[in-house]
C-alpha positions as a Python dict, from the first residue, in 0.01 Angstrom:
ca = {
    (1, 'M'): (0, 0, 0),
    (2, 'N'): (115, 352, -63),
    (3, 'E'): (11, 697, 55),
    (4, 'F'): (-240, 728, -232),
    (5, 'A'): (-446, 424, -131),
    (6, 'T'): (-788, 495, 12),
    (7, 'Q'): (-891, 378, 357),
    (8, 'E'): (-1143, 140, 197),
    (9, 'K'): (-870, -25, -11),
    (10, 'I'): (-646, -57, 292),
    (11, 'A'): (-930, -208, 499),
    (12, 'S'): (-1022, -461, 229),
    (13, 'Y'): (-657, -558, 180),
    (14, 'K'): (-616, -599, 558),
    (15, 'R'): (-923, -827, 574),
    (16, 'A'): (-790, -1034, 285),
    (17, 'V'): (-448, -1071, 444),
    (18, 'E'): (-571, -1154, 792),
    (19, 'Q'): (-879, -1365, 718),
    (20, 'K'): (-808, -1540, 391),
    (21, 'A'): (-433, -1583, 415),
    (22, 'G'): (-400, -1600, 794),
    (23, 'G'): (-132, -1334, 792),
    (24, 'K'): (-68, -1007, 972),
    (25, 'F'): (-113, -660, 831),
    (26, 'Y'): (106, -374, 952),
    (27, 'T'): (74, -4, 884),
    (28, 'G'): (302, 284, 968),
    (29, 'N'): (661, 364, 894),
    (30, 'L'): (915, 94, 819),
    (31, 'N'): (1105, 121, 1149),
    (32, 'K'): (786, 85, 1354),
    (33, 'M'): (667, -213, 1148),
    (34, 'T'): (1005, -382, 1177),
    (35, 'S'): (1018, -345, 1553),
    (36, 'N'): (658, -471, 1585),
    (37, 'I'): (736, -780, 1376),
    (38, 'V'): (1053, -855, 1572),
    (39, 'N'): (872, -814, 1905),
    (40, 'E'): (594, -1049, 1796),
    (41, 'I'): (848, -1312, 1693),
    (42, 'K'): (1025, -1282, 2028),
    (43, 'E'): (695, -1328, 2211),
    (44, 'T'): (604, -1654, 2037),
    (45, 'K'): (674, -1987, 2197),
    (46, 'T'): (882, -2100, 1902),
    (47, 'S'): (1148, -1847, 1992),
    (48, 'L'): (1173, -2010, 2335),
    (49, 'L'): (1261, -2354, 2202),
    (50, 'K'): (1601, -2468, 2313),
    (51, 'T'): (1766, -2695, 2061),
    (52, 'S'): (2124, -2800, 2027),
    (53, 'K'): (2302, -2674, 1724),
    (54, 'K'): (2453, -2940, 1504),
    (55, 'T'): (2705, -2895, 1229),
    (56, 'Y'): (2731, -3156, 959),
    (57, 'V'): (3030, -3163, 730),
    (58, 'T'): (2930, -3334, 411),
    (59, 'D'): (3200, -3242, 165),
    (60, 'H'): (3580, -3238, 178),
    (61, 'P'): (3698, -3109, -161),
    (62, 'E'): (4038, -3012, -24),
    (63, 'G'): (4133, -3379, 23),
    (64, 'I'): (4075, -3457, -343),
    (65, 'L'): (4259, -3141, -451),
    (66, 'I'): (4565, -3223, -240),
    (67, 'S'): (4567, -3581, -370),
    (68, 'V'): (4556, -3464, -733),
    (69, 'I'): (4840, -3215, -672),
    (70, 'I'): (5058, -3482, -507),
    (71, 'I'): (4992, -3732, -790),
    (72, 'F'): (5068, -3461, -1048),
    (73, 'L'): (5399, -3377, -875),
    (74, 'I'): (5494, -3747, -859),
    (75, 'L'): (5423, -3783, -1232),
    (76, 'I'): (5638, -3479, -1310),
    (77, 'I'): (5927, -3621, -1105),
    (78, 'I'): (5897, -3962, -1274),
    (79, 'E'): (5889, -3801, -1618),
    (80, 'K'): (6203, -3596, -1549),
    (81, 'R'): (6392, -3902, -1427),
    (82, 'I'): (6296, -4105, -1735),
    (83, 'R'): (6418, -3833, -1973),
    (84, 'L'): (6763, -3811, -1816),
}
């Protein structure tokens, strides 16, 4: 919505957002809306859940890269010895 929208349009959009979509409708300046949204999130029970953080390492590309470099260096050394 912008400053040119009529109150009727704003009211119908608010009803559509809240009733049909189950969402929340905020008006005002951006800083006020942001702080309202953050405060509502902090007040919900989901923000109170305590879960342990887990880190999963699924890829080790550096191991393959180091292996290829070592094999390449060995091949270069072998080639130089054969040529002499």
